[in-house]
C-alpha positions as CSV (number, residue, x, y, z in Angstrom):
1,X,-83.3,-75.5,122.1
2,X,-80.0,-73.7,122.9
3,X,-80.0,-69.9,122.2
4,X,-77.0,-67.7,122.5
5,X,-78.3,-64.1,123.3
6,X,-74.9,-62.4,123.2
7,X,-71.3,-62.9,122.3
8,X,-68.7,-62.8,125.1
9,X,-66.7,-59.5,125.2
10,X,-63.5,-61.5,124.7
11,X,-64.3,-61.7,121.0
12,X,-64.3,-58.0,120.6
13,X,-66.6,-58.1,117.6
14,X,-70.2,-59.2,116.8
15,X,-69.9,-60.6,113.2
16,X,-68.7,-63.9,111.8
17,X,-66.9,-64.9,108.6
18,X,-67.8,-67.9,106.4
19,X,-65.0,-70.0,107.9
20,X,-66.3,-69.4,111.5
21,X,-69.9,-70.4,110.3
22,X,-68.5,-73.6,108.7
23,X,-66.7,-74.4,111.9
24,X,-69.9,-73.8,113.9
25,X,-71.8,-76.2,111.6
26,X,-69.1,-78.8,112.0
27,X,-69.2,-78.6,115.8
28,X,-73.0,-78.6,115.7
29,X,-73.0,-81.9,113.8
30,X,-70.4,-83.5,116.1
31,X,-72.3,-82.9,119.4
32,X,-75.7,-84.0,120.7
33,X,-77.5,-80.7,119.9
34,X,-80.9,-80.8,118.2
35,X,-81.2,-77.1,117.6
36,X,-79.0,-74.0,117.8
37,X,-80.0,-70.4,117.3
38,X,-77.4,-67.6,117.2
39,X,-78.2,-63.9,116.8
40,X,-75.7,-61.1,116.5
41,X,-75.9,-57.6,115.0
42,X,-75.2,-58.6,111.5
43,X,-76.2,-62.3,111.5
44,X,-79.0,-64.6,112.5
45,X,-78.2,-68.3,112.3
46,X,-80.5,-71.2,113.1
47,X,-79.4,-74.8,112.8
48,X,-81.9,-77.7,113.3
49,X,-81.3,-81.5,113.0
50,X,-84.1,-83.5,111.5
51,X,-85.1,-86.9,113.0
52,X,-82.8,-88.9,110.6
53,X,-79.8,-86.9,111.6
54,X,-80.5,-88.1,115.2
55,X,-80.3,-91.7,114.1
56,X,-77.2,-92.3,116.1
57,X,-79.4,-92.7,119.2
58,X,-81.3,-95.6,117.7
59,X,-80.3,-99.1,118.6
60,X,-78.4,-101.4,116.2
61,X,-81.5,-103.4,115.4
62,X,-83.4,-100.3,114.2
63,X,-80.5,-99.0,112.1
64,X,-81.1,-101.4,109.2
65,X,-84.4,-99.6,108.6
66,X,-82.6,-96.3,108.1
67,X,-80.1,-97.5,105.5
68,X,-80.6,-95.6,102.2
69,X,-80.4,-97.5,99.0
70,X,-80.5,-95.5,95.7
71,X,-80.7,-96.7,92.1
72,X,-77.8,-95.8,90.0
73,X,-77.6,-95.3,86.2
74,X,-77.5,-99.1,85.8
75,X,-80.8,-100.4,87.2
76,X,-79.0,-103.6,88.3
77,X,-76.5,-101.7,90.5
78,X,-77.5,-100.1,93.9
79,X,-75.7,-97.6,95.9
80,X,-75.7,-98.3,99.6
81,X,-75.6,-95.0,101.5
82,X,-74.7,-94.1,105.1
83,X,-77.7,-93.8,107.4
84,X,-75.9,-91.5,109.8
85,X,-72.9,-89.2,110.3
86,X,-69.9,-91.0,111.9
87,X,-66.6,-92.8,111.3
88,X,-66.7,-95.9,109.1
89,X,-64.9,-99.1,110.1
90,X,-64.7,-102.0,107.6
91,X,-63.8,-104.6,110.3
92,X,-64.9,-105.4,113.8
93,X,-61.4,-104.6,115.2
94,X,-58.2,-103.2,113.8
95,X,-56.6,-106.6,113.5
96,X,-59.6,-108.4,112.0
97,X,-60.4,-109.0,108.3
98,X,-63.0,-106.6,106.8
99,X,-66.6,-107.7,106.9
100,X,-66.7,-107.7,103.1
101,X,-64.3,-107.5,100.1
102,X,-64.8,-106.2,96.6
103,X,-66.2,-109.0,94.4
104,X,-67.7,-111.0,97.3
105,X,-71.3,-112.2,97.5
106,X,-73.5,-110.2,99.8
107,X,-76.7,-111.5,101.5
108,X,-79.5,-109.4,102.7
109,X,-79.0,-108.6,106.4
110,X,-75.2,-109.2,106.2
111,X,-73.0,-106.7,108.1
112,X,-71.1,-104.5,105.6
113,X,-69.3,-102.2,108.0
114,X,-69.6,-100.4,111.4
115,X,-70.3,-96.7,111.7
116,X,-69.2,-95.2,115.0
117,X,-71.4,-92.3,116.1
118,X,-71.1,-90.6,119.5
119,X,-69.1,-93.6,120.8
120,X,-71.8,-96.0,119.7
121,X,-70.9,-98.8,117.2
122,X,-73.7,-99.3,114.7
123,X,-73.6,-102.3,112.4
124,X,-74.7,-101.4,108.9
125,X,-76.4,-104.3,107.2
126,X,-77.1,-104.8,103.5
127,X,-80.7,-104.4,102.4
128,X,-80.1,-106.2,99.1
129,X,-78.6,-109.4,97.9
130,X,-75.9,-109.4,95.3
131,X,-72.2,-108.9,94.5
132,X,-70.1,-106.2,96.0
133,X,-68.8,-104.2,93.0
134,X,-66.9,-101.4,94.8
135,X,-66.1,-100.1,98.3
136,X,-66.4,-96.3,98.1
137,X,-65.1,-95.4,101.6
138,X,-61.8,-96.3,103.3
139,X,-61.5,-97.7,106.8
140,X,-61.5,-95.0,109.5
141,X,-62.8,-92.3,107.1
142,X,-65.5,-89.9,108.4
143,X,-68.9,-90.3,106.5
144,X,-71.9,-88.0,106.2
145,X,-75.6,-88.9,106.2
146,X,-76.5,-90.1,102.7
147,X,-72.9,-90.6,101.5
148,X,-72.5,-93.5,99.2
149,X,-70.6,-96.4,100.9
150,X,-70.9,-99.4,98.6
151,X,-72.0,-100.3,95.0
152,X,-73.8,-103.6,94.9
153,X,-74.8,-105.5,91.8
154,X,-78.2,-107.1,92.5
155,X,-78.6,-110.8,92.3
156,X,-80.8,-112.1,89.5
């Protein structure tokens, strides 16, 4: 656990505005910090990552178990969500074709994309079989844990 007991004198103040708090949360999510506690005269802030937020340390083989699939309004359509925070890449390299295209057939275990987290490339595999209805995230876009990535129509 990291704990900041005092603020350096160079700041000249001991309070934070909402934008500074948002920036602190953003930095907390970007780095390998499990817990951060900050206390000043007018604020006490504690940030803690749960086990799933730490999933970027898990090997590629284990990541398929962390993928989140949610039912949408149509019971035959599933929303494939990001199992981690990172940057999504739709292809194995900048010059390669994307792993999947809208309208293509998806098999269970098929690689849909790569999410880079802390310089680790994690292949994200489909947990369902069906047809890719829609790609919800563009190549190179940052993604959050639980953010919808793909809509997949289930096979009959």
